[in-house]
N, C-alpha and C positions, 0 to 999 in steps of 0.2 A: 391718458390720465396724467402723464408727466411731460407732456409736450412743452418745450421751452425751458425745461429744467436741465441742469448740468450735474452729472454724477461722476465722481472720481472713486474708483474701486482699486484698492491696492492688492497686489498679488493676484491679478486677474487675467494672466495669460494661460491659466489652466485651472482645472478643478473647480472648487466652490466659487472662487472669485470670478471665473469666466462664466459660470452659470448665472451668477448674480448680474454681471455686466450685460449679458444677453437678455435677461428678463427685463431689466430696467430699460434697455434699448427697445424692447418689444412694446413697452407701454409709453414710449415716446421720448425718453431722456437722451440727451447727448452724453457721450461716454468718454472718460479718460481712462485708458487701460494702463496698467503698471505691472511690471514683473520681469523675470528673466526668461530666456529661451532663445531659440534660433530666430534670427532676424527675419528670415523668409517666412517662417511659421507664424510669427507675430504679425507680420504684415498681412498674411492671409486671413488671420482672425480679425484684424482691424477693418480691412476692406470688406470682409464678409458681413460684419455687423452693419456697416454703412449700407451695403447693398440690400441686405435682408430686411432692414428695419427703417430705412430712409432717414437715419439720424446722422449727425456728425460724430466721428469717433477718431480720437488721436491717441498716440502712445507716448508715454513718458517713462523712461527707464531709470528713474530715481532709485537709488539704493536705500532700502528701508532700514538698513542697519545704521544709517548715519542721519542724525537728527536734522542737520542743516539741509540735507538732500530732501528729507521728508517735507520740511517747511517750504523748500523750493518747489516741490511738486504742487503744493496748494497755491503758491503765488503764480506759478506758470499757468495753472488752470484759470485763475481769475484774469490773468493777462490775456490769455487766448480767447476766452469765452465772455469775459466781462462779468462773470458771476460764478459762484459755486453753491449749489443747492443741496446736494446729497453727497455725503462722505461715508464710504464703506471701508472700514479698517479690517482688512481680511488677511493681509500678508502674515505668514507664519512658517516656522520651521520646528522640527522635532528632533530629539535625541533621547535615548533611554539608557539608563545605567543606575545601579544602586547609589544612594546619596553619598556614601563614603568613597565611591569610585568615580563620581561625576566630575568630569574635567571642568575646571574653573572657566576656561575659555568657552566651552559649550554653554555653561550656565549664562555667561554674559551675552553670548550671541542670541540665545533664545529670548532673554529679557529685552534685548535691544529691539528685535524685530517683532516679537509677539506683544510687547507691552509699550515700550518707550516710543516706538514709531506711531502708535495710536495717540499717545499724549502729544507728540509734536504736531501731528496732523490736526488734531482737535484744537490745540492752542492757536494754530495758525488760521483755522477756518472759522472759529466761533464769531469773531467780530464781524466778519463779512455777512454771516448768516443772520446775526442780530440786526444789522443795518437793513437787511431785506425783509425782516420780520417773518422769515420762513427758512427753515433748514431741517434736514434730517441727518443725524449721525447714527450710524449702525455699526456696532463693533461685533465682529464675528469671534465670539469666545469659543466655548466648547462645553460639553457635559463636564469636562475637567475644570471648568470655571466654577462649578457647583459642588462637585465631589472629586475624590482623589483616586489614583491608582498607583501601584508601586512602580518604582524605577522612572518616574516622570517628574522629579522634583522641580526642575526649571519650568517645564510646560505647565504644570498644575499651578505653580506659584504665579506665573505670568498670566494665565487665564483667570485665576481668582482675582488678580490685580486688575485685569481688564473689566471684570464685572464691577469691582469697586469703583473704578474710574468712571464707568457708565453711570453709576448712581450719583456720584458727585456732579458730573456734568449735567445730568438730568435735573438735579436740584438747582444748579447755578443758572440754567437756561429756562427754568419753568416760567411760563407766562410770556415768554419772549417771541413765541412762534417757532422756536427751535426745540426739537426733541432729541433725546439720546437714549438708545436702547441697545441691549446686547442680544444676539441670537446665539443659542448654545446647541450646536449640532452634536448628535451622537456619532456613530460610525457612518461615514460617507465614503463611497468607493473612489478615493482620490489617489494620486501617486504616493502620498504619505502613508495611507492605509495599506496600499498594495505592498509597500516595503515591509510593513509590520506583518502582513499575512505571509509574505515570503520568509521572513525571519522565523516565524512560528513553524512553518513547514520544514525549514532546514533544521531548526533546533530539535523538533520532535520527530523528524523522519517520517512525516505524513504528507499527503497530497495538498495542493493549493486549495482544493475544494473542502477537504477536511479541516484545514487551518481556518478557512473562511467561516465554516460552521461553528468551530470552537470560539472564534473571536466574537461572533454575534451572540452565541448562546451564553457566554460569560457575562455580557453587559446589557444587551439590547433585546428586551422581551419580544419585540415584534418579529425578531429573527429576519429582519430585512434592513438594508441600508437606506438611509435618507439619500436623496439625490441632489445634485447641485441645482437642478431646476426647481425642486421644492423649496430649497433655501432661497433661491431667487424670488420665488413667489412670496415667501415670508417677508423678505426685505421690501418688496414692492408694496405689500400690505402696510408695512410700517411707514411708507412714504405717502400713503393715501389719507384722505380726509377722515376716514373711519378711525384712524390711529392718532388723531390730533391730541387726545388726552392720554396716550400711552407714552410714558417717559420714565427714565430711570429704572427700567425693569429688565429682566432677563427672560427670554422666551425659549423654552426647550423644544428642539426638534430632534428627538432622540429615541423614538420608538419605545418609550417607557423607562429608559435607563435610570433617570433620576427620580422616578416615582417609587422606587423600592425603598 
Protein backbone atom coordinates (compact mmCIF):
# COMPACT_ATOMS: atom_id res chain seq x y z
CA UNK A 1 0.00 0.00 0.00
CA UNK A 2 2.82 2.42 0.86
CA UNK A 3 5.53 1.07 -1.43
CA UNK A 4 7.89 3.88 -2.39
CA UNK A 5 6.71 6.16 0.43
CA UNK A 6 9.07 7.41 3.14
CA UNK A 7 7.91 7.70 6.74
CA UNK A 8 9.66 9.44 9.63
CA UNK A 9 8.42 8.41 13.07
CA UNK A 10 9.73 10.32 16.08
CA UNK A 11 10.20 8.49 19.36
CA UNK A 12 10.15 5.16 17.55
CA UNK A 13 12.81 3.06 19.28
CA UNK A 14 10.22 1.61 21.69
CA UNK A 15 6.54 1.55 22.59
CA UNK A 16 3.88 3.16 20.42
CA UNK A 17 6.36 4.69 17.99
CA UNK A 18 8.04 1.38 17.29
CA UNK A 19 4.66 -0.30 16.75
CA UNK A 20 3.77 2.40 14.23
CA UNK A 21 7.14 2.17 12.44
CA UNK A 22 6.83 -1.61 12.11
CA UNK A 23 3.29 -1.42 10.74
CA UNK A 24 4.19 1.23 8.18
CA UNK A 25 7.17 -0.91 7.14
CA UNK A 26 4.86 -3.93 6.86
CA UNK A 27 2.76 -2.11 4.28
CA UNK A 28 5.82 -1.04 2.31
CA UNK A 29 7.10 2.31 3.57
CA UNK A 30 10.78 3.07 4.04
CA UNK A 31 11.35 4.16 7.64
CA UNK A 32 13.33 6.76 9.55
CA UNK A 33 13.57 5.71 13.19
CA UNK A 34 14.24 8.27 15.90
CA UNK A 35 14.66 8.07 19.66
CA UNK A 36 17.01 7.29 22.49
CA UNK A 37 18.28 3.91 23.67
CA UNK A 38 21.15 1.47 23.60
CA UNK A 39 23.00 1.70 20.29
CA UNK A 40 23.15 -2.06 19.83
CA UNK A 41 19.46 -2.42 20.62
CA UNK A 42 18.53 0.31 18.15
CA UNK A 43 20.66 -1.30 15.45
CA UNK A 44 18.92 -4.63 16.08
CA UNK A 45 15.54 -2.91 15.66
CA UNK A 46 16.66 -1.10 12.50
CA UNK A 47 18.15 -4.14 10.81
CA UNK A 48 15.20 -6.26 11.92
CA UNK A 49 12.74 -3.94 10.18
CA UNK A 50 14.78 -4.10 6.97
CA UNK A 51 15.05 -7.87 7.15
CA UNK A 52 11.43 -8.57 8.08
CA UNK A 53 9.75 -6.17 5.65
CA UNK A 54 12.18 -5.67 2.77
CA UNK A 55 12.26 -1.89 3.15
CA UNK A 56 15.02 0.62 3.81
CA UNK A 57 15.30 1.72 7.42
CA UNK A 58 17.68 4.31 8.86
CA UNK A 59 18.14 5.75 12.34
CA UNK A 60 18.44 9.43 13.20
CA UNK A 61 19.19 10.31 16.81
CA UNK A 62 17.97 13.93 16.64
CA UNK A 63 17.04 15.35 20.06
CA UNK A 64 13.33 16.22 19.96
CA UNK A 65 13.76 18.81 22.71
CA UNK A 66 15.70 21.05 20.33
CA UNK A 67 13.82 22.74 17.51
CA UNK A 68 16.78 22.98 15.14
CA UNK A 69 17.52 19.28 15.62
CA UNK A 70 13.91 18.42 14.79
CA UNK A 71 14.06 20.46 11.61
CA UNK A 72 17.40 18.81 10.84
CA UNK A 73 15.75 15.39 11.05
CA UNK A 74 13.28 16.39 8.35
CA UNK A 75 16.01 17.80 6.10
CA UNK A 76 18.22 14.75 6.63
CA UNK A 77 15.32 12.50 5.61
CA UNK A 78 14.77 14.43 2.38
CA UNK A 79 18.52 14.44 1.69
CA UNK A 80 18.75 10.69 2.24
CA UNK A 81 15.62 9.50 0.43
CA UNK A 82 14.79 12.42 -1.85
CA UNK A 83 11.34 12.78 -0.29
CA UNK A 84 9.26 12.64 2.88
CA UNK A 85 5.70 11.37 2.57
CA UNK A 86 4.59 10.47 6.09
CA UNK A 87 5.45 12.28 9.31
CA UNK A 88 4.39 10.73 12.61
CA UNK A 89 4.98 13.01 15.59
CA UNK A 90 5.05 10.53 18.44
CA UNK A 91 7.91 11.49 20.78
CA UNK A 92 6.69 12.25 24.27
CA UNK A 93 7.61 12.38 27.94
CA UNK A 94 5.57 12.52 31.13
CA UNK A 95 5.84 13.91 34.66
CA UNK A 96 3.12 14.16 37.28
CA UNK A 97 2.69 16.59 40.17
CA UNK A 98 0.04 19.00 41.47
CA UNK A 99 0.12 22.25 39.53
CA UNK A 100 1.38 24.26 42.50
CA UNK A 101 4.28 21.84 42.92
CA UNK A 102 5.01 21.31 39.22
CA UNK A 103 8.68 22.11 38.46
CA UNK A 104 9.03 24.81 35.82
CA UNK A 105 11.80 22.87 34.12
CA UNK A 106 9.55 19.79 33.77
CA UNK A 107 6.76 21.95 32.35
CA UNK A 108 9.13 23.32 29.71
CA UNK A 109 10.62 19.94 28.84
CA UNK A 110 7.19 18.38 28.31
CA UNK A 111 6.01 21.25 26.11
CA UNK A 112 9.26 21.15 24.12
CA UNK A 113 9.05 17.44 23.30
CA UNK A 114 5.30 16.78 23.28
CA UNK A 115 4.21 19.92 21.41
CA UNK A 116 6.98 22.15 20.05
CA UNK A 117 8.79 19.24 18.38
CA UNK A 118 5.65 18.50 16.35
CA UNK A 119 5.41 22.16 15.32
CA UNK A 120 9.02 22.25 14.14
CA UNK A 121 8.72 18.95 12.25
CA UNK A 122 5.48 19.97 10.54
CA UNK A 123 6.80 23.43 9.65
CA UNK A 124 9.84 21.82 8.03
CA UNK A 125 7.90 19.09 6.20
CA UNK A 126 4.79 20.77 4.81
CA UNK A 127 6.39 22.53 1.83
CA UNK A 128 7.95 19.30 0.60
CA UNK A 129 4.64 17.45 0.96
CA UNK A 130 2.70 20.17 -0.86
CA UNK A 131 5.17 20.06 -3.76
CA UNK A 132 4.57 16.30 -4.02
CA UNK A 133 0.78 16.85 -3.81
CA UNK A 134 0.69 14.06 -1.25
CA UNK A 135 1.56 13.83 2.42
CA UNK A 136 0.29 12.42 5.68
CA UNK A 137 0.97 14.07 9.03
CA UNK A 138 -0.18 12.08 12.05
CA UNK A 139 0.24 13.50 15.54
CA UNK A 140 0.09 11.00 18.37
CA UNK A 141 -1.84 12.95 20.97
CA UNK A 142 -3.67 11.19 23.80
CA UNK A 143 -7.04 10.86 25.47
CA UNK A 144 -5.47 13.67 27.48
CA UNK A 145 -5.62 15.78 24.34
CA UNK A 146 -9.41 15.72 24.73
CA UNK A 147 -10.02 15.41 28.47
CA UNK A 148 -7.99 16.09 31.60
CA UNK A 149 -6.69 14.25 34.66
CA UNK A 150 -5.23 15.63 37.86
CA UNK A 151 -1.49 16.14 38.32
CA UNK A 152 -0.79 16.25 34.57
CA UNK A 153 -0.86 19.98 33.87
CA UNK A 154 1.98 20.01 31.34
CA UNK A 155 1.05 16.78 29.57
CA UNK A 156 -2.63 17.72 29.22
CA UNK A 157 -1.75 21.23 28.08
CA UNK A 158 0.72 19.90 25.50
CA UNK A 159 -1.63 17.23 24.17
CA UNK A 160 -4.57 19.65 23.94
CA UNK A 161 -2.22 21.97 22.09
CA UNK A 162 -1.26 19.15 19.73
CA UNK A 163 -4.90 18.52 18.87
CA UNK A 164 -5.32 22.25 18.20
CA UNK A 165 -2.21 22.31 16.02
CA UNK A 166 -3.62 19.33 14.11
CA UNK A 167 -6.79 21.27 13.29
CA UNK A 168 -4.87 24.33 12.09
CA UNK A 169 -2.56 22.31 9.85
CA UNK A 170 -5.53 20.29 8.55
CA UNK A 171 -7.21 23.54 7.50
CA UNK A 172 -4.04 25.06 6.03
CA UNK A 173 -3.30 21.98 3.90
CA UNK A 174 -6.90 21.15 2.88
CA UNK A 175 -7.11 20.46 -0.84
CA UNK A 176 -3.34 20.19 -1.26
CA UNK A 177 -3.12 16.40 -1.13
CA UNK A 178 -1.75 16.64 2.42
CA UNK A 179 -3.76 15.61 5.48
CA UNK A 180 -3.08 16.15 9.17
CA UNK A 181 -4.78 14.16 11.90
CA UNK A 182 -4.30 13.27 15.54
CA UNK A 183 -4.58 9.81 17.06
CA UNK A 184 -5.60 9.87 20.71
CA UNK A 185 -4.69 6.66 22.54
CA UNK A 186 -6.00 5.78 25.96
CA UNK A 187 -3.91 3.47 28.12
CA UNK A 188 -1.27 1.61 26.12
CA UNK A 189 1.13 -0.73 27.91
CA UNK A 190 4.34 1.19 27.23
CA UNK A 191 7.31 1.95 29.52
CA UNK A 192 5.64 5.28 30.43
CA UNK A 193 2.48 3.51 31.61
CA UNK A 194 4.44 0.73 33.33
CA UNK A 195 6.04 3.41 35.49
CA UNK A 196 2.62 4.81 36.41
CA UNK A 197 1.44 1.31 37.34
CA UNK A 198 4.53 0.81 39.50
CA UNK A 199 3.97 4.19 41.18
CA UNK A 200 0.36 3.28 41.99
CA UNK A 201 1.42 -0.09 43.39
CA UNK A 202 4.08 1.54 45.59
CA UNK A 203 1.86 4.37 46.81
CA UNK A 204 -1.07 2.07 47.58
CA UNK A 205 0.88 -0.94 48.80
CA UNK A 206 -0.81 -3.23 46.28
CA UNK A 207 0.41 -5.64 43.62
CA UNK A 208 1.27 -4.70 40.03
CA UNK A 209 -1.79 -6.66 38.87
CA UNK A 210 -4.10 -4.82 41.24
CA UNK A 211 -2.57 -1.49 40.22
CA UNK A 212 -3.12 -2.35 36.56
CA UNK A 213 -6.76 -3.21 37.20
CA UNK A 214 -7.28 0.05 39.10
CA UNK A 215 -5.65 2.10 36.35
CA UNK A 216 -7.89 0.60 33.66
CA UNK A 217 -11.09 0.62 35.73
CA UNK A 218 -10.76 4.33 36.49
CA UNK A 219 -10.54 5.48 32.88
CA UNK A 220 -10.87 2.78 30.21
CA UNK A 221 -14.28 1.04 30.07
CA UNK A 222 -12.98 -1.78 27.86
CA UNK A 223 -10.73 -2.80 30.78
CA UNK A 224 -7.99 -3.60 28.31
CA UNK A 225 -4.99 -1.78 26.91
CA UNK A 226 -4.73 -0.55 23.35
CA UNK A 227 -1.65 -2.03 21.70
CA UNK A 228 1.15 -0.38 19.71
CA UNK A 229 0.16 -2.66 16.81
CA UNK A 230 -3.43 -1.37 16.86
CA UNK A 231 -2.17 2.21 16.85
CA UNK A 232 0.12 1.33 13.95
CA UNK A 233 -2.93 0.03 12.09
CA UNK A 234 -4.79 3.28 12.78
CA UNK A 235 -1.90 5.32 11.40
CA UNK A 236 -1.63 3.06 8.34
CA UNK A 237 -5.36 3.57 7.70
CA UNK A 238 -4.87 7.36 7.83
CA UNK A 239 -2.19 6.93 5.16
CA UNK A 240 -4.52 4.97 2.88
CA UNK A 241 -6.71 6.24 0.05
CA UNK A 242 -9.76 5.53 2.21
CA UNK A 243 -8.65 8.40 4.47
CA UNK A 244 -8.07 11.01 1.73
CA UNK A 245 -10.91 13.17 3.10
CA UNK A 246 -10.08 12.70 6.78
CA UNK A 247 -8.15 15.73 7.96
CA UNK A 248 -7.98 18.08 10.92
CA UNK A 249 -9.60 15.54 13.20
CA UNK A 250 -8.77 13.51 16.31
CA UNK A 251 -9.37 9.75 16.32
CA UNK A 252 -9.72 8.13 19.74
CA UNK A 253 -8.30 4.65 20.34
CA UNK A 254 -9.16 4.57 24.02
CA UNK A 255 -11.51 1.71 24.87
CA UNK A 256 -14.34 4.18 25.49
CA UNK A 257 -12.41 6.55 27.81
CA UNK A 258 -13.60 9.78 26.18
CA UNK A 259 -17.13 8.48 25.45
CA UNK A 260 -18.15 9.10 29.06
